[in-house]
C-alpha positions in Angstrom: 308.8 -32.4 109.4 305.6 -33.4 110.5 305.2 -35.5 113.2 303.3 -38.4 113.7 299.6 -38.6 114.9 298.5 -41.2 117.3 295.3 -40.8 119.4 294.4 -44.1 119.5 295.9 -44.6 123.2 293.4 -41.9 124.2 290.6 -44.0 123.1 287.4 -44.5 125.4 287.2 -48.0 126.0 285.0 -49.7 128.5 287.3 -49.3 131.3 287.5 -45.7 131.7 284.0 -45.2 130.3 282.5 -44.7 133.8 285.4 -42.4 135.1 284.1 -38.8 133.5 287.7 -37.6 135.1 289.4 -39.9 133.2 286.8 -39.6 130.0 287.5 -35.9 130.2 291.1 -35.9 130.2 291.3 -38.4 127.3 289.2 -36.5 125.2 291.3 -33.1 125.8 294.5 -34.5 125.2 293.3 -36.1 122.1 291.9 -32.8 121.1 295.3 -31.5 122.1 297.4 -34.0 119.6 294.9 -32.8 116.8 295.4 -29.5 117.5 299.3 -29.6 117.2 299.2 -31.8 114.6 296.9 -29.7 112.4 299.1 -26.4 113.8 302.4 -28.2 112.6 300.6 -29.1 109.1 299.5 -25.6 108.3 303.0 -24.1 109.5 304.6 -26.5 107.6 302.5 -25.7 104.5 302.9 -21.7 104.8 306.8 -22.5 105.5 306.8 -24.2 101.7 304.7 -21.5 100.4 307.1 -19.0 101.3 309.9 -21.2 99.9 307.7 -21.4 96.6 307.8 -17.5 96.5 311.1 -17.5 96.1 311.5 -20.0 93.3 311.0 -19.6 89.6 307.7 -20.3 88.2 308.1 -23.3 86.5 310.1 -24.7 89.9 307.0 -22.8 92.1 304.0 -24.7 90.0 306.1 -28.2 90.8 306.6 -26.8 94.4 303.3 -25.7 94.9 301.6 -29.5 93.3 304.0 -31.0 95.6 302.6 -29.0 98.6 299.2 -29.6 97.6 299.5 -33.5 97.2 301.7 -33.3 100.9 298.7 -31.0 102.5 296.3 -33.8 100.9 298.5 -36.7 102.6 298.4 -35.0 105.9 294.7 -34.3 105.9 294.0 -38.0 105.3 296.5 -39.0 108.2 294.2 -36.9 110.5 290.9 -38.0 109.4 292.1 -41.5 109.5 293.4 -41.3 112.9 290.3 -39.2 114.2 287.6 -42.1 112.8 290.0 -44.6 114.2 289.5 -43.0 117.7 285.6 -42.3 117.1 285.6 -46.2 116.8 288.0 -47.0 119.3 285.5 -45.7 121.9 282.4 -46.8 120.4 283.6 -50.1 120.9 284.3 -51.4 117.6 287.4 -52.5 116.2 290.3 -50.4 114.5 291.2 -50.9 111.0 
C-alpha cells in the first residue's frame, strides 16, 4: 500500500529562510520523502506486474490498464505535492 506523501510541513518559509542549516535539513528531508514515495510506487508497480504475468491474458490486460492508471495517479500526487512545497517555499499560498 502506498503511503501518503506530505512535504508541505518542510516548506522553506520566512521564519527559517535565513537559517542555512535548517533550510538544508528541510530540503534533505523533503528529498528523502519524495525519493521514498517514488521508490515505493515503483516497487508496488513491479509487484503488480509480476502478479499480472501469472494471470490469464484477458485478466492481465485489464490488470495492466488498472496498474497504468494507478501509476498515473501516483505520479500526479507526487507532482502536486512538489508543486505545493515549491509554492509555500516561494511564499505563495498552497492550493
